[in-house]
GUKOL-35971 format. One record per atom (N, C-alpha, C, O, CB): y, z, x. Coordinates in steps of 0.05 Angstrom, whole numbers, padded with zeros to 5 digits, always signed. Glycine has a CB too. Example, Ala and Ser with C-alpha at 12.3 -4.5 7.8 and 13.67 -1.06 7.14 Angstrom:
BEGIN
-00114+00156+00264;-00090+00156+00246;-00066+00156+00264;-00066+00169+00285;-00089+00181+00226;-00045+00142+00257;-00021+00143+00273;+00001+00157+00258;+00023+00161+00268;-00012+00114+00282;
END
This chain:
BEGIN
+00944-00245+00074;+00949-00213+00055;+00933-00217+00052;+00920-00238+00049;+00966-00202+00030;+00924-00168+00055;+00913-00161+00031;+00942-00151+00016;+00966-00156+00020;+00886-00137+00035;+00920-00129-00008;+00940-00118-00015;+00939-00090-00023;+00939-00096-00047;+00947-00132-00030;+00939-00055-00023;+00930-00031-00018;+00941-00024-00024;+00963-00033-00030;+00925-00022-00002;+00929+00007-00029;+00959+00019-00059;+00962+00036-00038;+00940+00044-00031;+00951+00037-00102;+00981+00047-00023;+00996+00069+00003;+01005+00100-00015;+01028+00095-00022;+01035+00051+00018;+01001+00112-00019;+01017+00139-00027;+01023+00127-00064;+01044+00124-00077;+01055+00146-00001;+00998+00122-00071;+01002+00118-00109;+01027+00086-00098;+01039+00077-00118;+01028+00163-00136;+01032+00075-00080;+01055+00051-00091;+01034+00020-00072;+01022+00018-00050;+01104+00059-00073;+01041-00001-00100;+01019-00026-00079;+01031-00036-00053;+01053-00046-00053;+01011-00057-00096;+01019-00036-00037;+01030-00048-00004;+01020-00072-00005;+01002-00080-00021;+01018-00032+00027;+01032-00085+00014;+01019-00122+00021;+01025-00111+00056;+01045-00103+00068;+01047-00164+00004;+00999-00115+00064;+01000-00115+00090;+00992-00139+00101;+00990-00157+00083;+00988-00096+00099;+00987-00148+00123;+00988-00185+00130;+00953-00195+00145;+00946-00216+00154;+01022-00193+00164;+00937-00167+00142;+00908-00165+00139;+00904-00137+00152;+00919-00120+00162;+00891-00191+00154;+00864-00141+00146;+00863-00112+00147;+00871-00110+00176;+00871-00126+00194;+00834-00098+00138;+00878-00084+00173;+00887-00063+00200;+00869-00032+00199;+00861-00015+00182;+00929-00053+00197;+00869-00040+00232;+00865-00004+00230;+00887+00017+00223;+00912+00018+00225;+00857+00006+00257;+00871+00031+00216;+00888+00055+00202;+00920+00059+00229;+00944+00054+00224;+00860+00093+00201;+00911+00068+00253;+00931+00067+00269;+00934+00055+00279;+00930+00062+00302;+00935+00076+00281;+00943+00023+00275;+00958-00001+00259;+00974-00002+00234;+00994-00014+00227;+00942-00016+00253;+00959+00011+00223;+00988+00014+00184;+01004+00049+00199;+01024+00059+00189;+00954+00027+00126;+00990+00062+00223;+01012+00079+00217;+01038+00076+00236;+01058+00090+00237;+01003+00107+00217;+01030+00051+00252;+01048+00046+00274;+01071+00034+00260;+01094+00041+00265;+01037+00027+00297;+01062+00010+00234;+01076-00002+00218;+01098+00008+00211;+01119-00002+00218;+01066-00006+00201;+01096+00027+00199;+01107+00053+00187;+01118+00074+00207;+01128+00096+00203;+01085+00068+00170;+01114+00061+00230;+01134+00091+00249;+01118+00106+00234;+01126+00105+00211;+01175+00099+00244;+01102+00118+00237;+01093+00145+00231;+01076+00159+00252;+01051+00157+00249;+01079+00145+00205;+01086+00172+00275;+01063+00187+00290;+01042+00208+00272;+01045+00227+00257;+01080+00206+00314;+01017+00189+00285;+00985+00198+00277;+00987+00237+00274;+00977+00252+00257;+00958+00185+00311;+01002+00244+00298;+00999+00271+00304;+01014+00295+00293;+01021+00314+00305;+01002+00273+00328;+01017+00290+00264;+01043+00289+00250;+01032+00292+00220;+01044+00301+00201;+01061+00261+00257;+00999+00280+00223;+01000+00263+00181;+00964+00270+00186;+00949+00267+00205;+01013+00206+00173;+00959+00285+00153;+00926+00278+00155;+00926+00243+00143;+00946+00230+00141;+00903+00304+00130;+00901+00234+00135;+00895+00207+00130;+00878+00212+00104;+00866+00233+00104;+00879+00191+00155;+00877+00196+00084;+00853+00193+00062;+00852+00165+00066;+00867+00146+00069;+00857+00202+00029;+00832+00168+00066;+00821+00123+00065;+00809+00129+00046;+00806+00153+00045;+00796+00100+00093;+00797+00114+00023;+00781+00113-00007;+00775+00149-00010;+00751+00155-00006;+00743+00088-00005;+00786+00164-00014;+00778+00199-00015;+00765+00202+00000;+00744+00210-00010;+00765+00213-00035;+00763+00201+00025;+00757+00216+00054;+00772+00218+00074;+00784+00200+00086;+00738+00207+00065;+00770+00249+00081;+00785+00242+00104;+00781+00236+00121;+00758+00238+00127;+00796+00251+00110;+00805+00223+00146;+00803+00203+00169;+00806+00220+00187;+00826+00233+00188;+00822+00181+00171;+00784+00222+00205;+00800+00244+00228;+00810+00232+00250;+00802+00210+00258;+00783+00266+00242;+00826+00245+00258;+00837+00223+00275;+00835+00214+00295;+00849+00195+00302;+00853+00224+00278;+00804+00232+00323;+00794+00207+00328;+00784+00182+00324;+00776+00167+00342;+00787+00209+00332;+00785+00175+00295;+00767+00149+00287;+00790+00132+00276;+00787+00111+00264;+00739+00155+00263;+00819+00147+00284;+00848+00124+00273;+00833+00096+00276;+00827+00081+00258;+00884+00123+00298;+00829+00094+00302;+00827+00065+00314;+00808+00054+00315;+00805+00037+00332;+00833+00060+00335;+00784+00060+00296;+00769+00049+00299;+00759+00045+00267;+00741+00030+00261;+00755+00060+00320;+00780+00064+00244;+00765+00060+00220;+00785+00031+00203;+00808+00025+00206;+00765+00095+00201;+00778+00027+00198;+00787-00011+00179;+00800-00008+00165;+00795+00015+00156;+00767-00031+00160;+00823-00021+00151;+00835-00004+00119;+00829-00040+00104;+00838-00061+00115;+00885+00015+00118;+00811-00040+00073;+00808-00068+00079;+00824-00068+00041;+00830-00050+00026;+00767-00083+00089;+00827-00103+00042;+00837-00107+00005;+00830-00095-00017;+00811-00101-00032;+00833-00131-00007;+00842-00083-00017;+00842-00057-00048;+00838-00027-00042;+00827-00012-00058;+00813-00061-00071;+00849-00020-00016;+00837+00001-00018;+00864+00032-00014;+00885+00027-00001;+00810-00004+00007;+00860+00046-00020;+00873+00073-00038;+00869+00095+00005;+00850+00103+00017;+00836+00089-00082;+00897+00095+00010;+00902+00113+00034;+00934+00119+00023;+00955+00110+00014;+00898+00096+00069;+00916+00146+00034;+00953+00184+00023;+00950+00181+00052;+00930+00175+00066;+00945+00237+00000;+00987+00189+00061;+00984+00202+00086;+01006+00219+00075;+01028+00217+00064;+00987+00184+00117;+00986+00240+00086;+01009+00253+00087;+01024+00280+00114;+01006+00295+00122;+01005+00264+00061;+01041+00282+00122;+01065+00294+00134;+01060+00319+00139;+01065+00335+00121;+01090+00293+00118;+01046+00331+00170;+01047+00366+00167;+01079+00376+00169;+01095+00367+00186;+01028+00383+00197;+01085+00393+00151;+01123+00408+00164;+01105+00435+00153;+01091+00445+00136;+01169+00397+00141;+01123+00436+00187;+01141+00473+00183;+01160+00485+00164;+01170+00482+00142;+01159+00479+00204;+01162+00507+00190;+01189+00528+00176;+01164+00549+00157;+01140+00550+00151;+01222+00503+00147;+01184+00559+00154;+01179+00580+00123;+01188+00596+00108;+01175+00603+00088;+01167+00593+00121;
END
């Protein structure tokens, strides 16, 4: 088990995992979010190869449309 802080809340994950896998676990479509990991924006094409480790801070922001 690893512990991360996701959107300001402590969360336990079964293991180190890619950003893509993290989003899948939360049923979050990658196409509608921006992800920040360790204070840096993760580009969508890097979600599969960017790994979340114990102690990391991750922010996931959903895009919203409307006016």
